[in-house]
FIKOLZA-1660 file (N, C-alpha, C; in steps of 0.1 Angstrom, whole numbers, plus 5000, padded with zeros to 4 digits):
% residues 130
   i   px   py   pz ch aa at
   1 5296 3977 2852  A  X  N
   1 5312 3986 2853  A  X CA
   1 5304 3997 2851  A  X  C
   2 5314 4005 2858  A  X  N
   2 5315 4019 2861  A  X CA
   2 5321 4030 2849  A  X  C
   3 5318 4035 2842  A  X  N
   3 5322 4045 2833  A  X CA
   3 5334 4053 2832  A  X  C
   4 5340 4054 2826  A  X  N
   4 5355 4064 2832  A  X CA
   4 5349 4078 2830  A  X  C
   5 5353 4089 2838  A  X  N
   5 5347 4100 2839  A  X CA
   5 5358 4111 2840  A  X  C
   6 5358 4120 2832  A  X  N
   6 5368 4132 2831  A  X CA
   6 5366 4139 2848  A  X  C
   7 5377 4140 2852  A  X  N
   7 5380 4152 2862  A  X CA
   7 5392 4161 2862  A  X  C
   8 5389 4172 2865  A  X  N
   8 5402 4181 2866  A  X CA
   8 5413 4176 2867  A  X  C
   9 5414 4166 2879  A  X  N
   9 5423 4160 2886  A  X CA
   9 5432 4151 2872  A  X  C
  10 5426 4150 2860  A  X  N
  10 5432 4146 2848  A  X CA
  10 5438 4159 2840  A  X  C
  11 5435 4170 2842  A  X  N
  11 5438 4179 2835  A  X CA
  11 5454 4183 2833  A  X  C
  12 5461 4184 2823  A  X  N
  12 5473 4189 2819  A  X CA
  12 5471 4202 2821  A  X  C
  13 5468 4209 2817  A  X  N
  13 5467 4224 2817  A  X CA
  13 5466 4232 2800  A  X  C
  14 5464 4220 2791  A  X  N
  14 5469 4228 2776  A  X CA
  14 5455 4222 2773  A  X  C
  15 5444 4233 2763  A  X  N
  15 5432 4231 2760  A  X CA
  15 5429 4220 2750  A  X  C
  16 5439 4219 2741  A  X  N
  16 5437 4209 2732  A  X CA
  16 5441 4195 2737  A  X  C
  17 5454 4190 2745  A  X  N
  17 5453 4180 2747  A  X CA
  17 5445 4174 2759  A  X  C
  18 5439 4182 2767  A  X  N
  18 5427 4179 2780  A  X CA
  18 5414 4175 2769  A  X  C
  19 5413 4179 2759  A  X  N
  19 5404 4179 2753  A  X CA
  19 5405 4166 2746  A  X  C
  20 5416 4165 2740  A  X  N
  20 5418 4149 2732  A  X CA
  20 5414 4138 2746  A  X  C
  21 5424 4143 2756  A  X  N
  21 5423 4130 2768  A  X CA
  21 5405 4128 2769  A  X  C
  22 5398 4139 2770  A  X  N
  22 5385 4135 2770  A  X CA
  22 5379 4128 2761  A  X  C
  23 5382 4131 2749  A  X  N
  23 5378 4122 2736  A  X CA
  23 5383 4108 2741  A  X  C
  24 5393 4110 2743  A  X  N
  24 5399 4091 2744  A  X CA
  24 5391 4087 2755  A  X  C
  25 5385 4090 2764  A  X  N
  25 5379 4085 2775  A  X CA
  25 5366 4081 2769  A  X  C
  26 5360 4092 2759  A  X  N
  26 5347 4088 2756  A  X CA
  26 5351 4076 2745  A  X  C
  27 5360 4072 2738  A  X  N
  27 5364 4064 2727  A  X CA
  27 5361 4049 2739  A  X  C
  28 5368 4045 2749  A  X  N
  28 5370 4039 2761  A  X CA
  28 5356 4035 2767  A  X  C
  29 5348 4046 2769  A  X  N
  29 5335 4044 2774  A  X CA
  29 5324 4036 2761  A  X  C
  30 5328 4042 2749  A  X  N
  30 5319 4037 2739  A  X CA
  30 5327 4020 2736  A  X  C
  31 5335 4014 2740  A  X  N
  31 5339 4003 2740  A  X CA
  31 5333 3994 2751  A  X  C
  32 5331 4001 2762  A  X  N
  32 5326 3994 2774  A  X CA
  32 5311 3993 2771  A  X  C
  33 5305 4002 2761  A  X  N
  33 5289 4002 2760  A  X CA
  33 5286 3990 2751  A  X  C
  34 5295 3991 2743  A  X  N
  34 5294 3978 2733  A  X CA
  34 5292 3967 2740  A  X  C
  35 5305 3962 2747  A  X  N
  35 5304 3951 2756  A  X CA
  35 5288 3948 2763  A  X  C
  36 5289 3961 2768  A  X  N
  36 5275 3958 2775  A  X CA
  36 5262 3955 2769  A  X  C
  37 5262 3962 2755  A  X  N
  37 5252 3958 2747  A  X CA
  37 5253 3946 2739  A  X  C
  38 5266 3938 2737  A  X  N
  38 5268 3927 2733  A  X CA
  38 5268 3932 2717  A  X  C
  39 5272 3942 2716  A  X  N
  39 5277 3945 2701  A  X CA
  39 5282 3935 2690  A  X  C
  40 5278 3936 2677  A  X  N
  40 5283 3926 2669  A  X CA
  40 5302 3929 2666  A  X  C
  41 5304 3923 2660  A  X  N
  41 5320 3924 2657  A  X CA
  41 5325 3937 2650  A  X  C
  42 5317 3936 2640  A  X  N
  42 5316 3949 2635  A  X CA
  42 5317 3963 2643  A  X  C
  43 5310 3963 2648  A  X  N
  43 5307 3976 2660  A  X CA
  43 5322 3974 2668  A  X  C
  44 5326 3965 2669  A  X  N
  44 5340 3966 2680  A  X CA
  44 5351 3967 2670  A  X  C
  45 5350 3963 2658  A  X  N
  45 5360 3969 2645  A  X CA
  45 5359 3983 2649  A  X  C
  46 5351 3986 2646  A  X  N
  46 5348 4001 2641  A  X CA
  46 5351 4011 2655  A  X  C
  47 5351 4006 2667  A  X  N
  47 5355 4011 2676  A  X CA
  47 5367 4013 2678  A  X  C
  48 5372 4001 2673  A  X  N
  48 5389 3996 2678  A  X CA
  48 5397 4005 2668  A  X  C
  49 5393 4006 2655  A  X  N
  49 5400 4014 2646  A  X CA
  49 5396 4029 2644  A  X  C
  50 5386 4035 2652  A  X  N
  50 5384 4049 2657  A  X CA
  50 5393 4050 2669  A  X  C
  51 5395 4043 2677  A  X  N
  51 5403 4046 2687  A  X CA
  51 5416 4045 2687  A  X  C
  52 5424 4038 2677  A  X  N
  52 5435 4039 2676  A  X CA
  52 5440 4049 2664  A  X  C
  53 5428 4053 2659  A  X  N
  53 5433 4065 2648  A  X CA
  53 5433 4078 2656  A  X  C
  54 5424 4080 2666  A  X  N
  54 5422 4090 2676  A  X CA
  54 5440 4088 2683  A  X  C
  55 5440 4081 2688  A  X  N
  55 5452 4078 2697  A  X CA
  55 5465 4084 2688  A  X  C
  56 5466 4082 2679  A  X  N
  56 5478 4081 2668  A  X CA
  56 5477 4096 2667  A  X  C
  57 5465 4106 2664  A  X  N
  57 5463 4115 2663  A  X CA
  57 5466 4123 2678  A  X  C
  58 5462 4122 2686  A  X  N
  58 5465 4126 2699  A  X CA
  58 5481 4127 2703  A  X  C
  59 5483 4117 2702  A  X  N
  59 5501 4113 2704  A  X CA
  59 5509 4123 2698  A  X  C
  60 5508 4127 2684  A  X  N
  60 5512 4136 2678  A  X CA
  60 5510 4148 2684  A  X  C
  61 5498 4152 2682  A  X  N
  61 5499 4163 2690  A  X CA
  61 5504 4167 2706  A  X  C
  62 5504 4158 2711  A  X  N
  62 5511 4155 2723  A  X CA
  62 5526 4155 2722  A  X  C
  63 5533 4150 2713  A  X  N
  63 5545 4151 2710  A  X CA
  63 5549 4160 2704  A  X  C
  64 5545 4167 2696  A  X  N
  64 5545 4183 2692  A  X CA
  64 5549 4195 2700  A  X  C
  65 5535 4192 2712  A  X  N
  65 5536 4202 2722  A  X CA
  65 5548 4199 2730  A  X  C
  66 5552 4189 2738  A  X  N
  66 5564 4184 2743  A  X CA
  66 5574 4189 2739  A  X  C
  67 5578 4187 2724  A  X  N
  67 5592 4192 2713  A  X CA
  67 5592 4204 2716  A  X  C
  68 5575 4214 2713  A  X  N
  68 5578 4229 2716  A  X CA
  68 5581 4235 2728  A  X  C
  69 5580 4229 2737  A  X  N
  69 5585 4236 2751  A  X CA
  69 5595 4225 2758  A  X  C
  70 5604 4217 2750  A  X  N
  70 5614 4214 2752  A  X CA
  70 5615 4203 2764  A  X  C
  71 5604 4195 2764  A  X  N
  71 5601 4187 2779  A  X CA
  71 5612 4178 2778  A  X  C
  72 5618 4178 2786  A  X  N
  72 5631 4167 2790  A  X CA
  72 5633 4153 2787  A  X  C
  73 5624 4146 2793  A  X  N
  73 5619 4133 2790  A  X CA
  73 5609 4132 2779  A  X  C
  74 5610 4137 2769  A  X  N
  74 5604 4139 2755  A  X CA
  74 5607 4121 2751  A  X  C
  75 5622 4120 2748  A  X  N
  75 5623 4107 2742  A  X CA
  75 5618 4092 2749  A  X  C
  76 5616 4096 2768  A  X  N
  76 5614 4087 2774  A  X CA
  76 5597 4083 2768  A  X  C
  77 5591 4098 2769  A  X  N
  77 5575 4096 2766  A  X CA
  77 5572 4089 2751  A  X  C
  78 5581 4092 2744  A  X  N
  78 5577 4083 2729  A  X CA
  78 5578 4068 2731  A  X  C
  79 5587 4068 2740  A  X  N
  79 5586 4049 2744  A  X CA
  79 5575 4047 2746  A  X  C
  80 5572 4053 2756  A  X  N
  80 5557 4048 2763  A  X CA
  80 5545 4046 2753  A  X  C
  81 5544 4059 2741  A  X  N
  81 5536 4057 2734  A  X CA
  81 5535 4045 2726  A  X  C
  82 5548 4043 2722  A  X  N
  82 5556 4030 2712  A  X CA
  82 5549 4020 2714  A  X  C
  83 5552 4017 2733  A  X  N
  83 5548 4004 2736  A  X CA
  83 5533 4006 2737  A  X  C
  84 5526 4014 2738  A  X  N
  84 5509 4013 2739  A  X CA
  84 5507 4007 2723  A  X  C
  85 5511 4012 2716  A  X  N
  85 5508 4010 2701  A  X CA
  85 5508 3993 2698  A  X  C
  86 5520 3989 2706  A  X  N
  86 5524 3977 2705  A  X CA
  86 5514 3967 2713  A  X  C
  87 5514 3973 2724  A  X  N
  87 5500 3961 2731  A  X CA
  87 5488 3965 2724  A  X  C
  88 5485 3976 2719  A  X  N
  88 5471 3976 2711  A  X CA
  88 5469 3965 2698  A  X  C
  89 5482 3969 2689  A  X  N
  89 5488 3959 2681  A  X CA
  89 5483 3944 2688  A  X  C
  90 5490 3940 2696  A  X  N
  90 5488 3924 2702  A  X CA
  90 5475 3922 2704  A  X  C
  91 5464 3933 2709  A  X  N
  91 5453 3930 2711  A  X CA
  91 5444 3928 2698  A  X  C
  92 5448 3937 2690  A  X  N
  92 5445 3934 2674  A  X CA
  92 5445 3920 2668  A  X  C
  93 5456 3918 2668  A  X  N
  93 5458 3904 2664  A  X CA
  93 5452 3895 2668  A  X  C
  94 5454 3891 2683  A  X  N
  94 5442 3882 2688  A  X CA
  94 5425 3885 2683  A  X  C
  95 5420 3898 2685  A  X  N
  95 5408 3899 2678  A  X CA
  95 5404 3897 2664  A  X  C
  96 5413 3900 2657  A  X  N
  96 5413 3894 2642  A  X CA
  96 5417 3878 2639  A  X  C
  97 5418 3871 2652  A  X  N
  97 5420 3858 2651  A  X CA
  97 5410 3849 2657  A  X  C
  98 5395 3862 2660  A  X  N
  98 5386 3858 2668  A  X CA
  98 5385 3853 2684  A  X  C
  99 5393 3856 2688  A  X  N
  99 5395 3858 2702  A  X CA
  99 5385 3869 2710  A  X  C
 100 5380 3867 2718  A  X  N
 100 5372 3876 2727  A  X CA
 100 5381 3884 2738  A  X  C
 101 5387 3894 2734  A  X  N
 101 5397 3904 2739  A  X CA
 101 5389 3915 2744  A  X  C
 102 5375 3919 2741  A  X  N
 102 5371 3930 2745  A  X CA
 102 5373 3934 2760  A  X  C
 103 5370 3924 2767  A  X  N
 103 5368 3932 2782  A  X CA
 103 5384 3930 2786  A  X  C
 104 5390 3924 2779  A  X  N
 104 5404 3923 2786  A  X CA
 104 5411 3938 2782  A  X  C
 105 5407 3942 2768  A  X  N
 105 5410 3955 2762  A  X CA
 105 5406 3965 2772  A  X  C
 106 5394 3965 2774  A  X  N
 106 5385 3976 2779  A  X CA
 106 5395 3976 2794  A  X  C
 107 5395 3966 2804  A  X  N
 107 5406 3969 2814  A  X CA
 107 5418 3975 2813  A  X  C
 108 5427 3973 2801  A  X  N
 108 5437 3975 2803  A  X CA
 108 5438 3993 2795  A  X  C
 109 5429 3991 2787  A  X  N
 109 5426 4010 2781  A  X CA
 109 5422 4019 2796  A  X  C
 110 5415 4014 2806  A  X  N
 110 5409 4023 2815  A  X CA
 110 5419 4025 2822  A  X  C
 111 5426 4013 2826  A  X  N
 111 5440 4014 2838  A  X CA
 111 5451 4026 2830  A  X  C
 112 5453 4020 2815  A  X  N
 112 5462 4027 2809  A  X CA
 112 5461 4042 2811  A  X  C
 113 5447 4048 2808  A  X  N
 113 5447 4058 2802  A  X CA
 113 5449 4069 2817  A  X  C
 114 5441 4065 2826  A  X  N
 114 5442 4074 2839  A  X CA
 114 5456 4072 2844  A  X  C
 115 5463 4062 2845  A  X  N
 115 5479 4059 2848  A  X CA
 115 5488 4067 2842  A  X  C
 116 5483 4067 2824  A  X  N
 116 5494 4073 2819  A  X CA
 116 5492 4093 2822  A  X  C
 117 5481 4095 2820  A  X  N
 117 5476 4109 2826  A  X CA
 117 5482 4112 2837  A  X  C
 118 5483 4107 2848  A  X  N
 118 5484 4110 2862  A  X CA
 118 5498 4109 2863  A  X  C
 119 5506 4097 2857  A  X  N
 119 5518 4095 2860  A  X CA
 119 5530 4099 2854  A  X  C
 120 5526 4100 2838  A  X  N
 120 5533 4104 2829  A  X CA
 120 5532 4117 2823  A  X  C
 121 5520 4118 2818  A  X  N
 121 5515 4132 2811  A  X CA
 121 5516 4145 2822  A  X  C
 122 5515 4140 2834  A  X  N
 122 5516 4154 2842  A  X CA
 122 5531 4158 2846  A  X  C
 123 5536 4148 2840  A  X  N
 123 5556 4154 2842  A  X CA
 123 5555 4167 2833  A  X  C
 124 5549 4166 2821  A  X  N
 124 5552 4180 2812  A  X CA
 124 5543 4193 2814  A  X  C
 125 5535 4190 2825  A  X  N
 125 5523 4199 2827  A  X CA
 125 5533 4215 2832  A  X  C
 126 5543 4211 2840  A  X  N
 126 5553 4223 2845  A  X CA
 126 5560 4232 2832  A  X  C
 127 5560 4224 2822  A  X  N
 127 5569 4229 2809  A  X CA
 127 5564 4234 2798  A  X  C
 128 5550 4230 2800  A  X  N
 128 5539 4235 2788  A  X CA
 128 5531 4251 2790  A  X  C
 129 5530 4260 2779  A  X  N
 129 5522 4271 2783  A  X CA
 129 5516 4274 2771  A  X  C
 130 5505 4277 2772  A  X  N
 130 5495 4283 2760  A  X CA
 130 5497 4295 2757  A  X  C
% end
């Protein structure tokens, strides 16, 4: 598998949000590495928990920035964040039931983060200023 790489194409022009996007990509790459290393369930639990915790922090920061600059699609963007967490909760339920969802989760996250940044987060770029 090819690791995700941050490129300027993913930049939204806000230092904190761009940094947090880079960190999320790092967490996804950690998941990929754990799969390649055939790590224990405990390692996957730790990665899962850290990813979810960091995503919550990032979404909160992003939502504050969007509100601060009166992003007109704020409510719609909140729904997208909620849908993400529902999907992640479904993966966690399966994982906790000892299903092997790690590769499916990785595929979802790799597609989701790139699509979300390029198609959704880029929409707020014209509205935010540092």
